[in-house]
N, C-alpha and C positions, 0 to 999 in steps of 0.2 A: 639189509633189507630192500628187496623193489618195491615201486609202485600199487605192485595188487595187494600185496603186504598189509603195505601200512594203508590204504581202503579198504578194507576189511575190517582190519582194529581199531579205525576211525567209525567207521558203520557200527561195529558193536559196542565200540563208545556211545554212538549216541542211540542206539536204539533200546542200550541198560536206562538214560536217560530222561529218553521220552518215556519207559516202562516205572518208571520209579516216581514219576514227575503226577502220572497216571495214576496209580496206585496211593503217591500222596496226596491226589483232590480225593479220591473216595474215603481215602481212612481220616480225612481232616470234617469231624464232626462236629461243625459251628453251629449246630441249633441243642447239642448238648450241654443243657445245665447244675452235671451231678454236683450233690456236694454242698448242695446252697439249699437255703433255708429261705421261707418266707411265707404266705398269703396267695391265694389265690380267690375267685372270687368268681361260686356258681351259684345260679338263681339268686341271686338278690342276696348271696349271703358268704360270708368271707370265712376262709377254709386255710388253715397253716400247715404247713406241710413242712417237714422235720431234711426231705431230700426228692432231688427227680432226679428225672436221666431218661434216654431213648429210651423208649422199647425196639429191642432188638428183636426178640424172641417169643412167642405166646406158646407153652409147653405144654397146657392144655385149661378148662375151665377157669381156673384158680390158684394157674401159674403162669409167670410172665419171669422174660430174664430182659435188666435192664441195664442198660449200658453204665458202665463204673459201677455196680451194686452187685450187681450176679440175680441170681435168682429170685423171686419176690412171691412170696404169697399172700393172697390175698387175705386177711386177716376173716373171719368168722363166715367163711364165705366155702361151705362143705359138699359134697354130693354131686358137683353138675353137671347138667344136662348134655346130650349131646349135640345142641344149638349152641350151649355156653361157650364152649370154645371158637363157635364162628365170631359170636359176639363181640367177646371180649379181642379175636383179631380186629374187628371192625374199627370199633374203637378204639383201640393201643398201641396195634404194630406201628412201626415206623414212626408213633408220633410218641414228643416230649408225657411224660408222667409223674408225677405226682405223687409223693409218700409220706402219711400223716404213720410213722410206724412208731410200733406198740410198746410205746415206754415201758412198761413193766416185765416184759417179755419180747425185746426184738427179733429173737430168731426159732426159729423152731428147732425140732432136735434134728433135723439132715441139714442144719444153719439156711436156712433160706429167711430171707429177710420174713417178718409179718406187718403188715401192714395193709389200711385201707387207702385204695388206688383211686386215684384223678385224673382226668386232664384238661383241660382246657372248660369245658361247658359239662364235664356229665360225672360222679362220683358210682364210681362203677361197680362197688363191692354192692350201693344200695341196689341200684341199679338190676345187679343180678338178681337179687332178693326180690324185687317186686316186680319183675317178670318171670319170674318163677323160672331160673333157669339153676337155680343151685336153692340150696334150703340152708339155713342157720347153722353154723356146728361152734360153741365155744366149748373153747376153754380156758382155765383159768392157771396162773397169774394172767390179767388181762386187765388195761388202762383204760378197753371200754367194756361197756356193757352188755349185754348179753342183746343180740338184735341194734344196739347202735353202731349202724355203718351209714 
């Protein structure tokens, strides 16, 4: 092989190494704490959660995508209005969310996890209802009482 060919091969190897290093940096999610249980305190109230992870997508005003968990349907939240999606995006997207999963019915008919969703500072389900961004949508069985979000 001549020097030009060797130089080209080394350059390609170098560029691939740089590309893999950059990709690893972006894919290494150190803020995700999925599949852990615990408690958080919001407004002086200790709240248990059964799973947590980073919200990577807001699908609509009552459905989010959580890294390591999948699609999450905010339990008891129905008919979200057009401002609900923006609200949920502002509060959840790119942040760690904590899920109190419905023990009686952990998944809906579409395979989404049913849960009350919390951030470090808010009960998202409750805020959607209190701010008239959505209406209560209740289905049994559920560990939560109607309107208890």
